[in-house]
Phi, psi and omega in degrees: 000125182289140178274133174251138182273152176281135182290148173278156178300337181275350181295146181288142171280169178298322179293318178294320179295324178300326177285322187274330186305314180296334181283335182256358184292139175255123182266358179275128185251020178273157177081185182282155179293152182295143180283327183245134177295147181300328181294322179293322178293317178297317177300320180294319179296315179293328175297313180298316181293322182283319184277332182076015181283166177285155180305317184287352179262013179297131181300156182293344179291344181258168175300164179304148185299328180296321179294314180296318180297317179301311181292327177298316180282320186288329184291316180077003183256002184258140169224158180294339179288347183263041182294338176240131181294346179261015185287354180107331181290324178291318179296320179295314183290332177296330177285332181241077187296341180271004180293141179260348181216128179274127178242120183286146172079011179241000000 
C-alpha cells in the first residue's frame, strides 16, 4: 500500500499550482527527464520561505536540498517576498509570462 504524505501548510493548492506551473515550465526537451516534479520543488521552496529553516534542514518528504537550491537559483523567478503564492507577485507574473523576475508589490 503506497504511503501518502500529509501536506504541509506551505504546500501549494491545486489552484495556486495552476497559476505557478506555466511560469516554471521548461519547454526544452533535451537531456534526461527530471527526477523530481516541479511542483515538489516549488512546495519545498515555499516550505523554506515560510518556515525560515536552513537549506540542509529540508524534510525528507521533499527533494534533496541541493536539488531545490539549484532550481531556486537557476529559475531566477523567486524572491523572498513571494513566501505566499497568493501574495500578488505570482498573479502579476502570470499576466507577464515573459517576465524573468517576479517583483512583489508592483
